[in-house]
C-alpha positions as CSV (number, residue, x, y, z in Angstrom):
1,M,6.1,-52.0,-97.1
2,I,4.1,-50.6,-100.0
3,H,2.4,-47.3,-99.4
4,A,-0.2,-45.8,-101.8
5,C,-2.8,-43.1,-101.0
6,V,-5.1,-40.4,-102.3
7,T,-5.3,-37.3,-100.1
8,P,-6.6,-33.8,-100.1
9,D,-3.6,-32.7,-98.0
10,P,-0.4,-31.2,-99.4
11,L,2.2,-33.9,-100.2
12,S,5.4,-34.4,-98.2
13,L,8.3,-35.8,-100.3
14,A,10.3,-36.1,-97.1
15,G,7.6,-38.2,-95.5
16,L,7.6,-40.6,-98.5
17,V,11.4,-40.9,-98.4
18,E,11.2,-41.9,-94.8
19,R,8.6,-44.6,-95.7
20,V,10.9,-46.2,-98.2
21,R,14.2,-46.1,-96.4
22,D,15.7,-49.6,-96.1
23,P,19.1,-50.8,-94.8
24,A,19.5,-52.9,-98.0
25,A,18.9,-49.9,-100.3
26,G,21.8,-48.1,-101.9
27,A,19.5,-45.8,-103.9
28,V,16.5,-43.7,-103.2
29,V,14.8,-42.1,-106.2
30,T,12.0,-39.5,-105.9
31,F,9.6,-37.8,-108.3
32,Q,7.1,-35.0,-108.0
33,G,4.6,-33.9,-110.6
34,V,3.8,-30.2,-110.1
35,T,1.1,-27.9,-111.5
36,R,2.5,-25.8,-114.4
37,E,1.2,-23.3,-116.9
38,V,-2.2,-22.9,-115.3
39,E,-3.3,-21.3,-112.0
40,L,-4.5,-24.6,-110.6
41,L,-5.4,-28.1,-111.3
42,E,-8.4,-29.8,-109.8
43,Y,-8.3,-33.5,-109.2
44,E,-11.2,-35.9,-108.5
45,A,-11.0,-39.6,-107.8
46,Y,-13.0,-42.5,-106.6
47,A,-10.6,-42.8,-103.6
48,E,-11.1,-46.4,-102.6
49,M,-10.7,-47.6,-106.2
50,A,-7.8,-45.3,-106.9
51,E,-5.9,-46.5,-103.8
52,R,-6.4,-50.1,-104.8
53,K,-5.1,-49.3,-108.3
54,L,-2.1,-47.3,-106.9
55,T,-1.3,-50.2,-104.5
56,E,-1.4,-52.7,-107.4
57,I,0.9,-50.5,-109.6
58,V,3.4,-50.0,-106.8
59,A,3.5,-53.7,-105.9
60,A,4.0,-54.7,-109.5
61,A,6.9,-52.3,-109.9
62,A,8.5,-53.4,-106.7
63,E,8.4,-57.0,-107.8
64,A,9.5,-56.3,-111.4
65,H,12.5,-54.1,-110.4
66,G,13.5,-55.7,-107.1
67,L,12.7,-52.6,-105.1
68,C,13.3,-52.6,-101.4
69,D,10.2,-50.4,-100.9
70,A,8.0,-48.0,-102.8
71,A,5.4,-45.3,-102.2
72,V,3.1,-43.1,-104.1
73,E,0.7,-40.3,-103.1
74,H,-1.7,-38.4,-105.2
75,R,-3.6,-35.3,-104.3
76,V,-7.3,-34.6,-104.9
77,G,-9.0,-31.3,-104.8
78,E,-7.3,-28.0,-105.9
79,V,-3.5,-28.0,-106.5
80,P,-2.2,-24.5,-107.1
81,L,0.6,-23.5,-109.5
82,S,4.0,-25.1,-108.6
83,E,2.6,-27.4,-105.9
84,P,3.0,-31.2,-106.3
85,S,-0.1,-33.2,-107.2
86,V,1.7,-36.6,-107.2
87,A,4.8,-37.9,-105.5
88,V,6.7,-41.2,-105.8
89,A,9.6,-42.5,-103.8
90,V,11.4,-45.8,-104.2
91,S,14.4,-47.5,-102.7
92,A,16.4,-50.3,-104.3
93,P,19.8,-51.9,-103.9
94,H,21.1,-50.0,-107.0
95,R,20.2,-46.9,-108.9
96,D,19.2,-48.5,-112.2
97,E,16.4,-50.5,-110.5
98,A,15.3,-47.4,-108.5
99,F,15.0,-45.2,-111.5
100,A,13.2,-47.9,-113.5
101,G,10.8,-48.6,-110.7
102,A,10.0,-44.9,-110.1
103,R,9.5,-44.4,-113.8
104,E,7.1,-47.4,-114.1
105,I,5.1,-46.2,-111.2
106,I,4.5,-42.6,-112.4
107,D,3.9,-43.7,-116.0
108,R,1.3,-46.3,-114.9
109,V,-0.4,-44.0,-112.4
110,K,-0.8,-41.3,-115.1
111,A,-2.3,-43.9,-117.5
112,E,-4.3,-46.3,-115.3
113,A,-5.4,-44.7,-112.0
114,P,-9.0,-43.5,-111.8
115,I,-8.0,-39.9,-111.0
116,W,-9.3,-37.1,-113.2
117,K,-7.7,-33.7,-113.8
118,K,-9.3,-30.4,-114.7
119,E,-7.1,-27.4,-115.7
120,V,-8.4,-24.1,-114.3
121,E,-7.3,-20.7,-115.7
122,G,-9.2,-17.5,-115.2
123,G,-12.0,-19.2,-113.4
124,E,-12.7,-21.5,-116.5
125,G,-11.8,-25.2,-116.4
126,R,-11.5,-28.1,-118.8
127,W,-11.1,-31.8,-118.1
128,V,-7.9,-33.2,-119.5
129,E,-7.8,-36.6,-121.4
130,G,-5.2,-39.0,-120.1
131,V,-2.4,-40.2,-122.4
132,R,-0.6,-43.5,-122.3
133,P,3.2,-43.0,-122.0
């Protein structure tokens, strides 16, 4: 069952792993993107559109890589240094498919999701341009 959401709440990698567990899966791969080098990141999103896009991305990766299940969550609002802003978990029969599926999901989320990031340091902020992987 595909899971994709945008939330102001802290992300739980353990919760995502539980969502993707499957008896047919021999591999579970996770990824977290965390704030680095600035005191915080501030994310904004058009939540309904972002969740539709995230769902589309996860479903496409699940089909392309034969995943058992996949999930992605992205935070909005302020995300302090070292806290995760995005988390991905996938399960698959084998590790190659799991790694490939997780990589596709995070790369496409960064490039395609209508989620905008502002880096904040010393009270000053600047919006960051997205980059296609």
